[in-house]
N, C-alpha and C positions, 0 to 999 in steps of 0.2 A: 651207927653205921653198920650196914650189912656186910657179911663176909661171903665172897663168891670166888670161885676159881677164875683166874684171869683168862681172858679170851686168847685163843691160839694166835700166835704171831703170824701164822700162815693163813688164817681165816680172813674174811672180808669184813671190815669195820665200816659202817655207815654213820656219818655224823650229820644230823639235821640242824642246819643253821651255820651261816658263814659270818657270824659276828666274832667278837673277841674270844668268847668261850669256845666256840666251835673251832676256830682257826688255831688257837693255842693248843687245844686238845689234839688236833690233827698233827701239828708240828711236833708235839711231844711224843706222840705214838710213832711217828717216823724216826725220831731220834732214838727211840727204844727198839727199832728194827721191826716194827710191824710192817708187813709186806704190802697189804692192800688196804689203803685208807681212802675213802671217798667222802667229800663234803657235798651235801645237797642244799640248795636254796632256790628261792624264786628268782633271785637276781645275783649277778656277779658281785663279789665284794669290791669296794665297800657297798653294802646293801643300802639302798636309798633310804628306807625307813627304819633301819636297825638302830638300836639304842646306843651302839658303840661307834657311830659315825656322825660326823657333822664337821663344822669348821673348827670346833674346839671342844675339849673336855678338860676338867680340872685335874691337875696332878698334885696330890697332897699326901702327907705322911701322918696327919693328925687324926688319930682314932682313939676312942676310949676303950677299945678292946685290945689286949696284948697281941692276939693272933693276927688280927687285921692290921694292926700297927706294924708288926714284923713283915707281913706280906707287902705292905705299902713301901716299906724301906727297901725290900728286895726288888720290887718293881721300879723304884726310883733309880736304882743302880742301872737298870735297863735303859731308862730314859736318858741317863748320863752316858750310856755306852752305845749299843747298837742303834737305838732310836733317837740319838741326840739331834739329828737333823730335823726332827719333828717336834722337839720340845722347846718351849719358850720359858726361860727362867725369869719370871716376873715378880716372884714373891707371893705370899698368900696371907690375906688378912681376914680374920673372922670377927664379926661384930655380934653383940648380944645386948639386950636391955640390961642396964645396971640393976642389981649388983653383979650379974654374971649369968653363966649358963652351966648347968650340971654336966652336960656332955663335954663342954670345953674345959671345965675344971678337971674332969677325968683324963682328957687328952693331955692337958698340961702336966698332970702328975705322971702319966706314962712317959711322955717325952723327957721329963726330968730324970726319971729312973733309968732311961737309956742314954743319959748324958747329952741330950739335945733339947735344952730348955726353950720354951716359947718366950717371946717378948710379950709382956702384959702391960696394957695401958688402961688404968682405971678410968681415965678420961679419954675416950676414943679420939678426941681431937688431937691428942699428943702424937698419934701415928703420923700426922702431917709432917713431923720432923723427919720421917723416913721417906714419905711419899707426898711431897708438897702439892702435887697435881690432883690428888684425890678431891672429888667434888661432892662427895656424899654429905648429907646432913648427919652429923655425928653427935648431936645433942642427946644426952641421956643414955649414951651407949658406952659399953666397955669394948676394948679391942684386944685381940690376940693376934700376934704376928709370927709367922714362920718364914724365914728367908728361904728355906728349903722347900720350894713349891712353885707352881706356875700353871701352865696349861700346854696342851698338845694339840697339834693338827690331827684330829682323830681320823678323818678320811684317809689322809696320806699315810698314817701309821698302819691302818688296816690294809691298805693297798700293799704296803711294804711286807706286812705279815703274810698276806696271801701269795705274794711272789716267792717268798721264802718257802712256803708250803709247796708250791709248784716245783721249786728247784729241788726239793727233797723227794718228790714223787707223789705228792698228794694229788688225787684226781678231783675234778670239780664237775658237777652236773647242775645246770641252771635252766631257767625257763620252765615250761610246762612239765618237762621231764624231771626237773629238779624240785617241783612243787609237790611236797608230800601231803597227801590228803588223809591218810590213815596208816596205822601200823598193820603189818600183816602177821597174823597169829597162826601157830600150829598148836592147838591146845592152849596151855598156859605159857607158851614160849613165843617171844617175838622172833620171827625168822626173816624179817625184811620190812619193806614199806610199799604201800600203794601210792602211785603218783598220778598226777593229773593227765598225763598222756603216756600211753605205752604200757607194757607189761610191768608187773611188780619187780622191784629190785631186791634181791635176796641178800642176806648178810648173816654172819655168825654172831655179830654184836651190833646193836643199834644204840646210838648215843643221841639223846635229845638235848640240843643246845640252842633251843629256839626262842629263848628269852620270853617276852610277853606273849608269844604265840604257842608256848609249850602246852597250855591247856587245850588247844584244839586237837592235840594228838593223844593226850592221856589225861584223865580227869584228876587234877591235883589242885583244884581250887581251894581245898582246905589248907594247902601249904603255900601257894603263891597265886597272886592275882595280878592282872594288868591294870596299870593306871596311866592316863594321859596327863603329862605335866606340860604346862604352857612354856613356850619359848618364843622370843621375838627377836628380829634382826632389823637394824637401822643402818642405812647407808650414810656415812659421814663424809664430809669433804676432807681434803688433806689438811686444811687448817684446823678443822674441828678435831680431827684425829690427833694432831700434834698437841692439842690442849690436854690430851690424856696420856701423853708420852710418859713412860716409866711409871705407870700405875700398876698395882697388883691385881690379881684375881681377888674379888671381895665377895663374901657371903655374909648375910645377916641371918644368923640361925634363929632369931626370934620371929622372923617373917618367912624364912625359907628362900628369900630372893638372893640371887647371885648374878654377878656380871663379870665380863672379861675385858681386858684391854682390847682396843680395836685391832683387828687382824692386819698384819703388814701388807702393803701394796693395795689390798682391796678396801681398807678402811671401813670394815663392817663391824658394827657394835652389836654385841649379843647379850641378851638378858634372859634369865630363866628363873623358874621357881621349883624348888624341891619341897613338896608338900603331900597332901592327901590325894590330889589329882582327881581325874574324872574317869569313870568306869564305862565300859561298853561290853556287850555280850554278842557272841557269835555261836552258830551251831557247830558242834564238834565234840571232841573229847570222848570218842567212843572207847568203851572198856573192852575187856576180853570177850565179852558176850556180843559185842557189836552194837550195843545200845548207845545211841547218841544223846546229847543233851546240850542245853545252853551253858556256855562257859565264859569266864572272864578273859577276853582276848580282843585285840584289834582285828580288823578285817584281814583276810589272807590274800585275796585276789587283788591284783594291781599293787599300789603302794599307798602309804598313809601320809605322804608329804605333798601330794599334788594340790590338794585343797588348802588354801590359806584361810583356815577357819579356826576360831577359838570360841568357846562358850562365853557369854557376856561377862560373867563374873571372873573368868580367866583373863579376859582383856583388861578388866578393871584392876586385877591384881598386878599385872605387868605394868600398867601405867602408874600405880601406886609405888611399885618398886623403882621405877624410873625417877619418880619425884624424890624418893629418899636417897637412892644411890647415885643418880646422874640427873640432877634436877634441871640442868641446862638443856637437856635433850628430851624433857618429859613430854613435849608436844610434837616431837618429830614424827613424821609418818613412818609406819612399818614398811620395810621393803618385802618382808615375809614374816609370817607367824604361823605357828602350828603346834600340835601336841606331840610331844616326844613320849614314846611308849616304854614305860618302866616295867620290870618284872619284880614286883614287891613280895617280900616275905614278912611274916609277923614280927620277927625280931631283927630284920635287916640282914639275916644270915644267908650265905650261899646254900644252895641245895646241890650237893655233889656226892652222888651215891648210887649204888645199884637200886633198882626198884625192889621193894621188900617182897613182892609176890610174883613178879613176872620175870622169868628167866630171859636172858639175852637183851635186857634193857637197862641202860644206864642214863642217869639224869645229870645235867650240868646247867643249872639255871638259877634264877633268883639273884642275878648279879647287878641289875640296874640300880643306880642311885648310890652305890657304895663310895 
């Protein structure tokens, strides 16, 4: 981690990105009495194609790393507190091919050290004692269960977070004026941003919290890349939804497939995969000299959810996941499907630091898929 003098609390701080990293950063700065904090994005939060919004996101505390495990437990307190209206306590079941999975074994050891042991079922079918409505094919699998987990209404949570930012005085600029096309330099220092419409917006501190789009602003492909992960949605009837009543969030770590209980009222079933994903390149990532290049990132203009498109092998992967986790609905038509854009790092770690060479620039990215 680099060491820099903190930005002046009277200066203007610009945050690029209105996702969970950008909004929580803005909120924390206002709580620390920073006077002028502005969040820029193409869209109002919840941003349509942001990785931190959707009908659901997994809430779990099971990590193989002590730091992330502790962070998850602190976050869980928030879900049980201020954000409790958006949290659904369903329980969390992790599956893996027998005899087990190294990541899950490390997670189990960490939980035990913290006095919160996981339930382990060497025969995954025994988890039906807790959740008899699980439909998954559990043959040849081992199961790990944590009662302390579930899922959140991600879009509603981000909306709540953005309203809290507004209440504390955070400013928002969206649309073409909030679409950042490049950083504005004065020598080796970032002094603001260039936007799609209008004059540049100047700042004493710029924070990139743009997730999978970060590479379009600064070339850091060596540290983080964008990957499109497949996600599909199925409309169930009320009767079909009732058949999955009281089921947990389930992930099969051996395949990367995971599914959620149907959402209340809407009865939408969601299935996704966390894996290597699909890559795409865009023009951008200009450095201090202004040289542009092709970088790993989704498209900037418009949004990335309008087209109901998946690569053929992604479609096949989702269908295979349905056959294993939710076989009764394996042939149901998709009501929607798309790629969710992750910001991946080599070891799965966040990138939260000052830029090592460029003054006035801070990075908060690499958070998707954690």
